[in-house]
N, C-alpha and C positions, 0 to 999 in steps of 0.2 A: 558445532556447525558456524561458519564463518559468515556473519550477517553482509549481504548487500542488496543495497535499497536502488540500485537501477540499473536496468538491462534492456539491451538493445536488441528487436527480434522481427522474421520477418514471417507472417505469416498469409496462409492462401486459401480459400474455400476450394473447392472441388471440381471441377468441369461438367459440364453434364454430358451424358453419354448421345452419342450419334443414334440418329432413328435410324432404322433400318428399310432399304428397298427390297422386298419381295412378294413374289408370286406363286401362290398355291397352285399344285394343278387339280384341275377340276374339268371335267367334261363341260361343254357348249359355253364354257363363260373366257371370256377373250383375255388370253395370259393366263388363265387358270386362274384371274383374281386379286388383288392385290391384299397383300399380310402380311405387312411388315409391321413392328410393332416401335414403339416409341423406346428413345431413351432414358435411362436413369438420370434423376435429378444428383447434380454432386453435394457432396457432404458442406456444411456450414462450418463458421470459425465461430465457436461459443466461448465465452468469459463467465467462469461460475469461481464462485468466492468457497475457498477451503479455509475455514478458521485451524486447522491444524500445521499449514503452514506459515513462515514466522520472515523468510526469507523471500530473494528473489533468485536466488543461485542457481537453481536449476536451469534457469532459462540464459544463464551468462554460456552455457555450453550447447544448449539447443537453439543454432541461431534461425533453423529456418522449420515451421509447425504447420503443415500441410494436411486440410482433410483430403479423405479419397473422393475420385472422380466416378459421376455416375460411369454406369456399364450399356455399352450400346443393344439398342436395341435388335430382336430376332424376328424370324417368319413364323407362324403360324401367331402373329400378333402377339407375341410375348415381349413383355414390358422390359427392357432393362433394368436392373438391380440400383437402386439409389446408393448415393457412396455415404459411408457413415463419416458423422459428425467429428470435429477436432475439438474437444475442451480442453482448454487452458485451464488450469487450477491456479489461482491466485489468495495472494494474504490479502486481511483485511483490509484496509486502506491505501490501496492500491487504485494509482492515479494511471490511466492509459490514455495515450497523445500520439497523434498522427505525427511521425518522427517529419516527414518533408512538408505539412503545413503550420506545425506546431499548434494543432488545434486540438484540445484535451476532448477526446472522444467519450469518456466515462469516467467517476471516483467511484468507485468499486468501496461501501459503506455498507452496506445491508448482506445480511449473512447470508440471505436464501435467493439473493441476489442471482438471477444468469443474463446476458446479454450475449442476444447473435449481433457477433461483431460483423460479417462477411458471409453473406448467403450463398449456397454453392449457387452455380449453376444452372438454367433448365436444360434437361433433357432434349433432344428433337423429335418433331416428330415423324413418324414411319409414314411410308408409303401410302397405309391405307388410309391415312386420315386425309388426304388428299382425291380421295375418291370422289366422281361427282355424277351426275347425269350424262354431263358430257366431257366427263374424263374418267371411263370407267378403268383404265391402265394406266393410273400415272408410273412415272418412272422416276421419279425422285422423293427425296426423304430430306428432313432437316440436319446438320449437324446440330451439335449441343451448343450451349453457352459458357463460355470460358469464365471459370470463377475470377475471385476477386482479391489484389494481391494488395498486401499493405504492409509498410516499414512503420513499427510499433516502438513506443519509447516506453517502458514501465519503470514505474518511482513509485516507489512503498514512502509511506507517512506512517510514521506508527500511531496506534491509536492505544492510549492510555488517557486513562480518569487525570494522573497526578504527572507533571512535570518538574524533575529535577534541574535547575540552573544553579551556576554559579559559575567562580572563574576554576582553572584549573587547582587540583587538591584541597579543595573548597571539603571534601571530605564525601562526597554525594555517593561511592561506590561504598563506605564503609556504611553509611546510614540505610542503601536500600538491602545491604546483605543481613542490617538488621533488623529490618522491619518486613521482611519477606525470606524466599528461598532462595533468589538469586545469588549467585557465586561468582562476581565479576572481581575481574583482575585488581588488585589492591598493593600499590608502591609509593614511596612519598615522593617520588616526580612528575614533572609536568605532564598531561596527555596520558594519563597511565590507562585511560578508557576512551578505546578510536573507535568502537563501534557503540552505537544505544543496546544499553539493558534493559528488558523488561523484566518487573516483581509483580507476584500477588499480594496483596495484603489483608489478611482475615484480621476486620476491629473488632472488639468485645461485641460490639452491640451494630446492626446494619451489615450490610453486602459488602463483598471481598471488593475490592479496587486496581487496578493496575496503574503500578510507577511505573515512569521511564525516567532511567536515570540516562542524561544526554552529555555526551563529552563537555568538556571545560570548554567555554567560549574566553575571547581575548578581545582587546579594542581591535575594532577593523574586522570584526565576524562577520557583519552584516557585508562586507565585501569581498567575504570568502578569506580574511588571513585568517592562520589558523585551520582549525579543522570547518569554521564557518560556515557557510551557507548549507554544506551538507548537512550539517545536522540541525540550525536554526528550522528548516521546513519540517521536523520531526515536533516541534515545540505547536507547532500551528493546531495540532490534533489535539491536544491536553486541554482534560478542562480548568484545570486548578495548577500555579506554580510555585514551588516551594524555591524560593530562593535562598540557598545557602552560603553563606558566609562563615570564612577562617577565625574567629573572633581573636585568635595569636596574630596574625597579620593585620588587624585593623592599627591603623595609626591615631591617636586621641586627637592630634592637632589637625587631621582630615580625616574624620571617621567614616565618611560617607564614601568612600574614594571609589570601591570596588563596587556598592550599592549602586551609586550613578551609571558607574561606567556599564555593566551586566544592563542596566535599566536603558541605556540607550543605546543601545546594540539591537534591542528587541523592538524598542521603536522605528528606528532605521529601518531596520528588517521590512517589520512591520505594524499598522497599526493594532491589527486585531492582538497581537500580544502585548502591548503594551496596555491594550483595554484587561488584559483576564486579570481573575481576583489571584493574589500573589501574595503568598502568606513567607516574612521574614522570620529564618531561623540562623542565629549566631551559634556556628556550632564549635566542637574541642575548647569545651569549658570547664574541661578537665586538666588542660594545659596551665602552666604558672603563670602570675602575672596577666592574666585577661581579666579579671572583676572589673578595672579602672578602662581598661577599652570596649569592652559590654558598657560600662555606665555611659560612658562618653557616645559611645553610637544610640543609646537610646535616646538618650539626651540631645542629638541633632535630629532625632526623628520623631518626633512627640506623638503625632498625629496617628502615628501606625505601631499597630500591635507586633510587635519582636519576641519571637519565643527564643528560649536558649537552651542546649543538651548538650549531651556527647555523645556523638554515635559509637563511640570505643566501647564505654562504660552500659551505654544504654538508659547516662540520666536524662529526661526531662523526654523519651523516645516515646511514650505511651501516652503522653499527655500531647503529641504532634501527632500521633495516628490520630487518636478522638477529634482531634480538632480537624484535619484533614474528612473521616467518616461524616462530620455534623455538616462540614460544610458542601462535600458532595451531596448530602440527602436534599438540602436546601437547593441548591443549583437544579436537582432534577423534578422539582415540585413546580 
């Protein structure tokens, strides 16, 4: 299924049913006596998290979602049927924003969460309700109250424990395919991965964790260059970042160039991203002439632990999984 992370929809709660004006036929009672029932209440629009959903694809096609209207009241004091609710099932991590005011309504992260977004209109009162000692034959009833209509922006941010970041062709797709069952497209040209990919990793100890392969970032990503902001936002949800670097592309004369470029984009987009725990990994060490390049990188980054691996051959991958599991366990204590 295609990954879709944004959608614009319009929702409307149900209108309340109108009250009934009716008189029963009964001897010695003026006009037979009022017996009009109340109208039913309109249905609510309710947001609910569905853990089985991973995209907002369905809502690209459903532009208008409506709850049912309440039914009108009837004679013999019969209450109109309440309108059924409109349940909107969304994947975890969906932010719901009022498109007209740009105000965030709710950030759906709790898997048990339900939120009444728009309450249905109340049903109108039937003429029986207006009977009194001075008005024994009321001839009026109330119309139902209209429902609420809202234009919404749905925005999905992936919920993952670990996010893989780096320049295009750093080997992120190969790495996630080697540590999980995810099977992203792998090729030797930039921007092979056009949508974030989620994979579940089962370490030898500890709980399984989710890893997100974020499409490659380039200079100016925080301003929307390349795939830019569309995917930087997904990194905000991750607990730990794995900064993957192609060791074959390291320039010994300026070994930290790509490392600094990515970190600069993260910090310009959000200080929250800049402060996340980051594990630096040099990939593709199976390629020739990488030893000196790796050495130059480590010498330039002496105070930070640097892992080396080959996602293609599997060398060093198990060590990375163990480290990620350990770091995630620490962060949850």
